[in-house]
N, C-alpha and C positions, 0 to 999 in steps of 0.2 A: 504494500500500500504506500502511495506517495502523496505528498502534500502539494496541491495545486494552489499556489499563492494568489494567482490572478482570480480564481473562482472562490478562494477561501474554503476549499473542501479537500477531503481525502479522496483519492481516486485509486482504482485498480482496473487492470485489463480483464476482459471477459471473453474467453474462447472455450468452446466445448468440443469434446471428442469422446467417443465411446471407449477409447483406450487411453492410458496415460492421463487420466482425468483426476483432478483432486480439488478440494475446497480451498478457500483462503481463510487463514486463521489470523484474527486481529487480537493481539494481546493488549489489554488495557495498561496504560502507563500512568505513573505518578509524576509529580513535578509540574512543569509548565512548558511553554514552547521554547524557553531558553535552556532549561535544565530538564531533560526528559529521562525518565527511569523506566525502561521497558520491562514488562512483566512484573510490575510492582503495584499495579492499580486495582487491587482487589476491592470489590464492592459487596455490600450486604443487602440482599433483596428480600430478607425475611419480613421486614416491617411494611415495605411498599414494593411488592413484587411485580414490577412492570418495567418495560424498556420501550423507548420511543426512538425511531430513526427517521431522519429526513433525507431522501435520496432521489436520484434520477439516473438515467442512462442515455447513451447516445442512440439507442434503439430500444423498442419495447421488449421486455423480457421479464421472467419471473425468477426470483432468487429466494431460496429458503434460508432463514437465519436461525441458528441454534445458539443457546446460551449454555456455556460450559463452566463447570466448577474448576477451581484451581488455575494456575498460571501456565502449566505445561500443555502446549497445544498438542492434542492427540485425537486422531480420528477414531474415537472410542465412544460409541453411543451410550455406554453405561454412565458416562460423565455428563451427558447432555440432559437438560430438563425436557420432560415429555412435551412441554408447551413450546411450539415453534412459531415463527413469524414468517409469513409469505410477503415478499415485496413484489407487487405487481407494478413494475417500473415503466414509466414513460419518459419522454424527453424533457418533461417539466418536473420540478421538485414537488414531491408529495410527502406527507407526514404519515408514518405508519406506527401503530401502537399495539403492543402485545401486553395483555394484563394477565394476572393470576398465573405467573410463572411457577411451575410446580417444583416441589422439592423431591420429586421422584422422576425416574427415567421412564422410557416406554414400556419396560417390563415391571415397573412398580418398585424397583430398588431405589435406595436413598441417593439423592444428589444434594451436595452441600451448597445451597444458594447463599450462605453467609460468606462464601469465598469465591465469588464469580470473577474470573479474570480473563476469559477468552470469549470472543464473539466469532462465530463461524459462519461464513457465507458460502452457500453451495448452489452452483448453477449446473443443472444437468437435465433432469426430466420434468415434464409438466405434470399436472394432477392426473392426467390420463395415462401416465407412464411412457409417453413418447419423448424421444430425445429432442432437446431444444438445440437448434442449429444457430450458433452465434460465433462469429470470428472477428477478432480485432476490434471489438467494441470496448467502451469504457463506462464504468460505474462511478458515480460521484456521491460521497456521503457528506452531507452538509453538517450533520451533527448526530450524536447518539446521547441519549439521556437515560439515566437509571434512577429507579426508585421515586422518591417524592418530587424530583425535578422534572419528571415526565408530566406532560400536559395533555389530557385527553380531549379537551375541547377543541373544536375546529377553529382554525385561524381565520376568523371572518373579518378582522380589521385589515384593511388594505395597507400594505407597506408604503403605498404612495402618500398616505396621510401622516407618515412618520419620517423625520429627517434627523439622523444622528451624525454629529460633526464636532470637532474634526476627527478624522479617522485615518491614520493613527492619532491617538490623543496623548498629550504629555501632562500638562498641568490641569486642564479642565476638559470636560466632555459635556456637550449640549445635546439635549433630546427635545426636538421641536415636534409637537403633535397638533394636528388639525382635526380635532374630534369634538363633537357636541355632547360630551358625556364625561363623567369622572374617570380619570385614568390613573392607575397606580404604576409607577415606573420603577423597576428594580434593576440594579447592576449586579450581575451574578458571575462569580468566577467559575472555572471549569470543574470544581469539586461540587458545585451546586450551592455554595455558600453565598447568601445575599450580603454584599459588602456595602450597599447603600440603597436607599429607597426614598422616593418622593411621590407626592400626590398632586395632580393638577385637576382642578374642578371644571376646567373648560379648556379652550384652546390656549396654548402658551408654550413656554420653553422651560424645561428643568435643567439645571446646571449642576454637575457633579465635580467635586474636587478629586482629581486623579493623581495629584503630585506624589502622594504617599502610598499609592497602590503598587503592588509588585508588578513588574513588567510581565505581559502575557496577554492571552486572548480572553475576552470577557463577553458575556451575553447581556444585551439590553432587552428586558422583557417589559412590554407595555400591555397591561391587563385592564379590561373594562368588563362591564356586565355582558357585553355582546361577544367577548372572545379575547384572544391574545395574539400579539405578533411579536416576533423576536428579531433582533439584529445583532450581528457580531461586530465587535470593535477591538482593536489592538491598542493596548496601553504600553507606551515606551517609558 
């Protein structure tokens, strides 16, 4: 998996074959975009057992996503939760949510979802068991969210009504909204921690002091009674 800085997304190549075919294992990392610690990003899904993924592809395709216990990537179904997620991808970003991730595998044996460290992407057969023919395509993952940070509501607020600037930010970050309703604006780091929050009762601009924040990627979440929209911002 590679980082596409222009699109602000993680990408991987997608090609299928009936032989020499294997999935992609993404090991969760700790740290941030400056200090990355591969295979150290274990998350506990026992309290809020759901995962949300926003993704697209260069052509329509279906991908099955498995949630695996531990950090060691291994094509071993006994380590996968029985609950999987199907990404029915198009060329436009969509948000997919899988809830009630089970602490058992497909045979009923125990899976440790207190120590989830690997997300597995499998492209192969469709639901009818037919091989999907894909060659030289690309899949883009805008974000993955785990546990309480997952948002199951539809993103019905148009991003055209939100302006986040400057991006990258150094000392201050402005979030301008053009909405005729109360909006709660949160600045969230990649661990899901809310580092700052403001409320606007109508149209206006919220200003966040970012001078003392750690450098890295953050999520700006704008929430109203009618939905939520998120934007990514880099703090230097």
